[in-house]
N, C-alpha and C positions, 0 to 999 in steps of 0.2 A: 188428162186434165189440161196439159199444155196445148194451146191452140183450140181447145174446145170449151171447157168450163171456165178457164182463166181468161180474163181480159188482158189488154196490153200492159196494164199496170201489175200483172201477176197476181191479181186478187179475184175472188169469186164475186160476181155482181150480187147485190141485194135481192134482185128479182129471182135469181137462181135459188138463193137461200129460202125465199118465200115459197117457191114452188116445191122445194124439197120438204119443207115443214108441212105444207098443205097435203102433199102426197102421203106423207107418213100419218097425218091426221085421218086420212081417208082409208088407212090400212094397207097402203101400198108399200112393198118392200123397196127400200132404197139401198142399193148395193154398189158402192163405188168400185170401179175397175180402172186401174192406171198402171203406167210403167214406173211410177214413183214407189218408194217404200211408204209404209203406212205413216211413219213419223212425219215425213215431208207433207203428205196429203193432209194429215191431221192438223198441221199448223194452219193450212188454208181454210179448212172446214170449221175449225174452232172459232173463227171470227164470226161465224153465223150461228154459233151455239150448237154445233153438231159435233158430238164426241165419237170419232171413228173407232176408238178403242173398245166400244161396246156394241159395235155393229159388224155384220158380215162384210167382207170385202175381198177384192182380188187385187194384189199388188205385185210390183216388179214383173209386169207382163205375164202374170199367171204363176210365177215361181212360188209365191206365198199366198195362200187362201185362208181367210179367217171365217169361223162359223158365226152363228147368230149371237154368240156371247162374246165375240172378239177374241176367241182362242184359235190357235193354229189348227186348221183342219187338214192342210196339205202344204208341204214344203219341199221344193226341189233343191237338192243339195248336190253340188258338183264334187267330184273326187278331188282330194287335196293335191294330187299329182297334176291334174289338169289345171287347177288354179295356179299352182306354182309355176308350171310351164308357161301359162299365159302371162303372168306377172313378169317373169324373167324375160320372156320374148318381147315385152313392151317396154322394158326398162330403159332402153336407149332411144325411144321415140320421144322427140321433144314436144309434139303436139297431142300426145295421148296420156291421159291420167286414168289408170285403171281404178274403178270403184268396186269394192267388195261389199256385198250386202249380206247381212245375217239378221234375219228377223226384222226388227225395227232399227237396226244399226247400219250405217253406211260408213265404210272405212276407205280412206284414200291413201 
């Protein structure tokens, strides 16, 4: 989304919403794929009347995939030890804020 669908104002342009609605009316599948979590993407798409919670989608760079009903179809989960080691290793880095994503939640 960032740098592609979103404009400099961090919003999706109305013409993009119009094209998405038109594609869906014609029976085309619209499947968002982004590095963002679904909750973050949903905030942007809701402004154009699109409910991402009821659509398929690929989020967090493919770590979470939702089916055509908005349910989790695939979820890549890291081992707790790996997450713990990463967070501890980054603890003293001033310019790094680790974000931990779990489904639609992002924790900092």
